[in-house]
C-alpha positions as CSV (number, residue, x, y, z in Angstrom):
1,M,42.5,-20.7,-55.8
2,Y,41.9,-21.2,-59.2
3,S,41.5,-25.0,-59.3
4,S,39.1,-24.8,-56.3
5,I,37.1,-22.7,-58.2
6,I,36.8,-25.0,-61.0
7,W,36.1,-27.9,-58.6
8,I,33.2,-25.9,-57.2
9,T,31.9,-25.1,-60.5
10,L,32.1,-29.0,-61.5
11,I,30.4,-30.0,-58.4
12,I,27.4,-27.3,-58.7
13,G,27.1,-28.4,-62.2
14,G,26.6,-32.0,-61.5
15,V,24.4,-31.5,-59.2
16,I,22.2,-29.3,-61.1
17,A,22.2,-31.7,-63.9
18,L,21.5,-34.9,-61.4
19,I,18.1,-32.4,-60.1
20,Y,17.3,-31.8,-63.7
21,L,17.5,-35.6,-64.5
22,Q,15.5,-36.8,-61.7
23,Q,12.9,-34.1,-62.5
24,K,12.6,-35.3,-66.0
25,N,12.2,-38.7,-64.8
26,I,9.4,-37.7,-62.3
27,R,7.6,-36.1,-65.2
28,K,8.3,-39.0,-67.5
29,F,6.7,-41.4,-65.2
30,K,4.1,-39.3,-64.1
31,A,2.5,-38.9,-67.7
32,E,3.4,-42.9,-68.2
33,Y,1.0,-43.0,-65.0
34,E,-1.8,-41.0,-66.0
35,E,-1.7,-42.7,-69.4
36,A,-2.1,-46.2,-67.7
37,L,-5.0,-44.9,-65.5
38,Q,-6.8,-44.1,-69.0
39,G,-6.8,-47.4,-70.1
40,L,-8.1,-50.8,-69.2
41,D,-5.0,-52.5,-68.1
42,K,-4.9,-52.7,-64.2
43,R,-1.3,-54.4,-64.1
44,K,0.1,-51.9,-66.2
45,A,-1.3,-49.1,-63.7
46,L,-0.2,-50.7,-60.7
47,E,3.3,-51.0,-62.5
48,A,3.4,-47.4,-63.7
49,G,2.0,-46.3,-60.4
50,R,4.7,-48.0,-58.4
51,K,7.5,-46.4,-60.7
52,Y,6.4,-42.7,-60.6
53,Y,5.9,-43.0,-56.6
54,R,9.4,-44.9,-56.0
55,C,10.9,-41.7,-57.7
56,L,9.6,-39.6,-55.4
57,R,10.7,-41.1,-52.4
58,A,14.4,-40.3,-51.8
59,K,15.5,-44.1,-51.2
60,G,13.0,-45.3,-53.7
61,V,10.8,-47.4,-51.3
62,L,7.3,-47.2,-51.6
63,T,5.2,-46.1,-48.5
64,I,1.9,-47.7,-47.2
65,Y,0.3,-44.1,-48.3
66,D,2.1,-44.6,-51.9
67,E,0.6,-48.1,-52.2
68,Q,-3.1,-46.7,-51.1
69,A,-2.8,-43.6,-53.4
70,I,-2.3,-46.2,-56.5
71,T,-5.2,-48.6,-55.1
72,N,-7.5,-45.2,-54.9
73,D,-6.6,-44.1,-58.8
74,M,-7.0,-47.7,-60.0
75,A,-10.5,-47.9,-58.4
76,A,-11.4,-44.6,-60.0
77,M,-10.6,-46.4,-63.3
78,D,-13.7,-48.7,-62.5
79,D,-15.7,-45.4,-62.0
80,V,-14.9,-44.0,-65.2
81,K,-15.6,-47.2,-66.9
82,K,-18.7,-47.4,-65.5
83,I,-19.7,-43.6,-66.7
84,K,-18.5,-44.3,-70.2
């Protein structure tokens, strides 16, 4: 009985740790992507965007909608440059 409580506690703790690390990565990749969108390097923005959207997907596979969102964000980079 006592050992099963320990195992359950360890498993729950492990799951919580994995979720925390995943959320931390999502925040990190999102910040990198947003920073890249502020710059001039579209290749860097594309790579950062793909990394960010991959971490949002269960299997890490980008969808066509992810690619379209990245394309739209990169098009907005041009609009911002024209305004400045």
